VOGU-3710 file (C-alpha; in Angstrom, 3 decimals, decimal comma):
1> maakigiprg> 4,640/-22,106/24,424  4,056/-19,142/22,446  3,911/-15,565/23,523  0,427/-14,165/23,710  0,746/-10,376/22,099  -2,222/-8,268/23,237  -3,452/-5,842/20,180  -5,985/-3,136/21,364  -8,551/-2,750/18,861  -8,125/1,030/18,294
11> myyykhfpft> -5,989/3,808/16,617  -3,882/2,266/14,032  -5,819/-1,243/14,271  -8,218/-0,545/11,188  -5,249/0,083/8,774  -2,391/-2,063/9,906  -3,876/-5,143/11,907  -3,353/-7,753/8,985  0,270/-6,508/8,787  0,751/-7,015/12,669
21> ktflteigae> -1,036/-10,267/12,712  0,777/-11,869/9,926  4,271/-10,815/11,160  3,837/-12,023/14,645  2,262/-15,127/13,861  4,736/-15,984/11,192  7,326/-15,580/14,088  5,504/-17,841/16,416  3,511/-15,606/18,622  -0,192/-15,890/19,454
31> ivpspettke> -2,242/-12,700/18,865  -4,863/-11,704/21,312  -6,955/-8,677/20,018  -9,496/-6,961/22,110  -12,936/-7,087/21,158  -14,992/-4,610/19,677  -15,770/-1,394/21,917  -18,472/-1,457/24,369  -19,669/0,897/27,020  -17,465/-0,977/29,707
41> ildkgvqyci> -14,177/-0,571/27,580  -15,138/3,136/26,972  -15,889/3,863/30,653  -12,487/2,365/31,597  -10,787/4,427/28,928  -12,512/7,633/30,287  -11,298/6,432/33,696  -7,645/6,172/33,366  -6,967/8,508/30,453  -6,199/12,099/30,984
51> ddaclpvkvy> -9,299/14,442/30,476  -7,552/16,638/27,628  -7,123/13,548/25,317  -9,214/12,934/22,079  -12,134/9,996/22,186  -9,887/7,632/19,927  -7,074/7,738/22,615  -9,602/7,352/25,745  -10,798/4,234/23,693  -7,628/2,924/23,120
61> hghahylrdk> -6,804/3,047/26,895  -9,973/1,080/27,704  -8,894/-1,665/25,073  -5,348/-1,696/26,800  -7,176/-2,186/30,177  -9,433/-5,250/28,865  -6,062/-6,854/27,805  -4,196/-6,572/30,748  -4,596/-10,058/32,146  -5,286/-11,518/29,025
71> adflliprlt> -1,867/-11,404/27,315  1,861/-11,818/28,132  2,914/-8,469/26,140  0,956/-5,404/24,946  1,922/-4,132/21,593  1,790/-0,503/21,401  4,207/0,765/18,777  5,590/4,394/18,611  4,398/5,320/15,310  6,868/8,350/14,746
81> siskgeyicp> 6,337/8,211/10,692  4,986/5,732/8,406  5,687/7,813/5,114  8,765/9,317/4,026  8,949/12,963/4,658  5,847/12,967/6,600  5,240/12,730/10,445  1,970/10,891/11,877  -0,319/12,489/14,547  1,651/13,309/17,765
91> kfgglpemvk> -0,389/11,003/19,867  0,690/8,002/18,148  4,367/8,875/19,456  3,206/9,429/23,041  0,638/6,604/23,203  3,121/4,035/24,667  3,786/6,167/27,878  0,439/7,417/27,986  -1,099/3,917/28,486  2,020/2,470/30,449
101> ysvpqlpril> 1,513/5,378/33,147  -2,205/5,524/33,113  -3,411/1,883/33,166  -2,338/-0,051/36,273  -0,983/-3,748/36,065  -0,424/-4,075/32,455  1,800/-6,435/30,949  5,153/-5,651/29,358  4,474/-3,174/26,702  6,430/-3,638/23,252
111> dvevnmlrsr> 7,015/-0,129/22,156  9,426/-0,296/19,298  9,367/2,823/17,298  8,505/2,862/13,622  10,274/5,927/11,864  10,182/6,064/8,038  10,647/9,554/8,070  13,980/9,259/5,874  13,717/5,835/4,599  11,579/2,619/4,758
121> wgldkalyrl> 14,808/0,810/6,428  12,911/2,583/9,732  10,173/-0,362/9,383  12,692/-2,965/8,898  14,518/-1,994/12,026  11,426/-1,861/14,111  10,562/-5,408/13,034  13,948/-6,681/13,908  13,793/-4,951/17,267  10,261/-6,300/18,035
131> ayglgiknpf> 11,475/-10,119/17,101  14,536/-9,734/19,049  12,303/-8,479/21,865  10,408/-11,516/21,830  13,449/-14,064/21,759  13,301/-14,435/17,795  16,978/-14,020/16,567  16,910/-15,706/13,347  17,501/-12,928/10,799  15,793/-15,329/7,765
141> rirqaagkal> 12,978/-16,267/9,850  12,251/-12,256/10,434  12,851/-11,036/6,933  10,547/-13,850/5,639  7,809/-13,051/8,006  8,337/-9,250/7,031  7,824/-10,201/3,380  4,477/-12,006/4,070  3,291/-9,340/6,246  3,858/-6,779/3,513
151> sahrsfkgrv> 1,892/-9,010/1,123  -0,948/-9,409/3,434  -1,058/-5,739/3,858  -1,153/-5,204/0,082  -3,790/-7,523/-0,466  -5,936/-5,888/2,528  -5,440/-2,376/1,068  -6,106/-3,760/-2,410  -9,557/-5,051/-0,966  -10,490/-1,731/0,827
161> leghspndvi> -9,830/0,441/-2,339  -12,218/-2,012/-4,236  -15,143/-0,821/-1,460  -14,878/-3,532/1,159  -15,221/-2,267/4,680  -11,835/-2,847/6,506  -13,734/-4,697/9,272  -15,233/-7,279/6,925  -11,892/-7,808/5,340  -10,048/-8,452/8,652
171> dgkppkying> -13,089/-10,530/9,887  -13,415/-12,297/6,610  -16,944/-11,395/5,945  -18,694/-10,985/2,527  -19,204/-7,520/1,236  -22,270/-5,597/1,761  -24,302/-4,427/-1,149  -25,915/-1,081/-0,629  -29,093/-0,369/-2,766  -29,640/3,439/-2,673
181> rdtvglvahp> -29,914/6,415/-4,622  -27,610/8,983/-2,962  -23,620/8,359/-2,705  -21,806/10,362/0,108  -18,067/10,732/0,702  -17,014/9,893/4,279  -14,193/11,722/5,368  -12,609/10,515/8,747  -10,062/8,598/10,405  -10,379/4,912/10,439
191> yllydsyinm> -10,281/4,680/14,154  -13,294/6,977/14,139  -15,035/5,523/11,007  -14,825/1,972/11,796  -15,501/1,857/15,486  -19,252/1,311/15,465  -19,735/2,055/19,143  -17,814/5,554/19,272  -19,652/6,892/15,888  -22,911/5,261/17,130
201> nllnklterg> -23,370/2,658/14,009  -23,006/5,762/11,488  -22,316/3,168/8,738  -25,221/0,993/9,258  -27,471/4,015/9,844  -26,736/5,383/6,505  -27,197/1,930/5,086  -30,534/1,770/6,460  -31,617/4,936/5,027  -30,441/3,997/1,522
211> iryvttemvd> -27,459/6,052/1,266  -23,930/4,296/-0,300  -20,727/5,875/0,960  -16,988/5,799/-0,016  -14,487/6,425/2,472  -10,986/7,990/2,740  -9,546/4,744/2,583  -11,524/3,561/-0,668  -9,802/6,720/-2,506  -6,525/5,711/-4,223
221> phiieqrcme> -3,448/6,814/-2,275  -2,098/8,313/-5,759  -5,163/10,463/-6,255  -4,841/11,732/-2,686  -1,195/12,855/-3,299  -1,792/14,327/-6,554  -4,921/16,467/-5,032  -2,584/17,691/-2,074  -0,214/18,998/-4,617  -2,445/21,553/-5,411
231> lpkrmfwssg> -2,288/22,872/-1,995  -0,129/26,205/-1,279  1,887/24,490/1,200  2,976/20,860/1,873  0,790/18,988/4,454  3,580/16,991/6,630  0,935/15,272/8,639  0,238/11,741/7,061  -3,509/11,653/8,602  -4,252/15,103/7,825
241> keligsalyl> -3,039/14,420/4,131  -5,220/11,731/3,750  -8,411/13,614/4,992  -7,744/16,621/2,719  -6,844/14,757/-0,339  -9,894/12,526/-0,289  -12,053/15,312/0,556  -10,882/17,426/-2,466  -11,420/14,399/-4,567  -14,950/13,430/-3,330
251> mdnsridgvl> -16,323/16,892/-3,593  -15,064/17,176/-7,139  -16,442/13,690/-8,297  -19,667/13,955/-9,985  -20,815/10,375/-8,761  -20,456/12,010/-4,855  -23,733/13,784/-3,989  -22,677/14,949/-0,660  -19,697/14,795/2,106  -19,831/14,059/5,576
261> fltafscgid> -16,639/14,885/7,905  -16,578/13,071/11,080  -14,314/14,221/13,583  -13,389/13,833/17,378  -13,419/16,904/20,005  -9,938/17,699/21,123  -8,310/16,476/17,992  -5,598/19,151/17,160  -4,950/17,990/13,494  -8,855/17,926/12,710
271> slvgefieky> -9,457/21,391/14,171  -6,966/22,567/11,343  -7,928/20,099/8,651  -11,601/20,179/9,135  -11,480/24,154/9,042  -9,552/23,936/5,884  -12,103/21,395/4,197  -14,970/23,269/5,148  -13,511/26,611/3,595  -13,074/24,822/0,372
281> arrdyrkpfm> -16,507/23,045/0,477  -18,212/26,516/1,157  -16,360/28,400/-1,389  -15,780/26,030/-4,617  -18,338/23,343/-4,339  -22,054/23,122/-4,467  -22,570/20,045/-2,615  -24,045/19,140/0,735  -21,355/19,122/3,528  -21,615/18,475/6,993
291> vlnidehtgd> -19,289/18,103/10,019  -20,143/15,685/12,663  -18,569/16,101/15,998  -18,393/13,418/18,586  -16,807/12,750/21,974  -17,942/10,101/24,975  -20,916/12,380/25,799  -22,582/12,271/22,157  -26,022/11,247/22,449  -27,887/9,005/19,858
301> agfntrieaf> -30,754/10,988/19,191  -29,013/13,856/18,409  -26,740/12,014/15,935  -29,891/10,546/14,379  -31,315/14,165/13,961  -27,966/15,303/12,047  -28,095/12,241/9,797  -31,591/12,830/8,883  -30,933/16,633/8,204  -27,939/15,558/5,945
311> kdllngrckd> -30,446/13,181/4,138  -32,812/15,819/3,427  -30,265/17,942/2,280  -29,455/15,381/-0,522  -32,800/14,967/-1,296  -33,144/19,003/-1,719  -30,079/18,868/-3,953  -31,541/15,994/-6,201  -34,844/18,236/-6,677  -33,306/21,336/-7,297
321> atdlsshg> -29,436/21,166/-7,451  -29,222/24,847/-8,172  -30,768/26,105/-4,994  -28,627/24,787/-2,223  -25,405/26,394/-0,643  -22,492/24,057/-0,426  -22,325/24,261/3,358  -24,958/22,279/4,947
//
């Protein structure tokens, strides 16, 4: 019987699930992803996670709790680096221990380390260790599965770059056409932007108001890399680099009418990156810019008020683009 591998729907899920699913399926495992975030999942995450953790980490704990009696294993990789010469956010490295020692009665956790700081071979080593841990010893089968997983990942990234939502691509849904006058840039980590429960259905709320959007994942990585080369110092956090590079591009793009920066309280990297982006928006650009902070206590009414305020800024800019400060 195939081993059941639980995949929590959080953190890296919205960037790497097609890769993970393809690899595990090809080596004979059965994938059990958790459902979309609900109040019950969030409440369990808040209950079992430490208070000082950011909202996405708390949500991840809730998804792990949901899967504890539904799978033989729980896949929580230790993501140290996913790009040569760069580290990923520290919370990804400590996630396996946080979940293991906080959520009771979990199945065995598969916590292989992915470290591509010096070479992409770090990914290959992790895949072999993962397969060996599941009893798969055939190197050819593992290598073949890795190749198919990379192809699935490239296809997924290509469709997102074309403007498709990662959720739609993962679920096999047709793309949504948004008929609107304004287009905004959405700068945020994917685990905030595509979890409709914790961001209070932000994407649909923008769509209902006739606002199109371009997200960080829809900006070409080569453009992000080029814009980050303009910085006085190298940004060695991969997640922070993606936010800064995409924000600079979107603020400079004449087709983008404004920029929204979505962040979570207690996020260490965002506290630095958000300040940097806001400084540039204020000093160098004449577009509406707004920061939306969320945590487990954020209310829907106040969130709606801020979106309406941002829409008013967009409308005001269209009427008189010379009479609006860059800071919304």
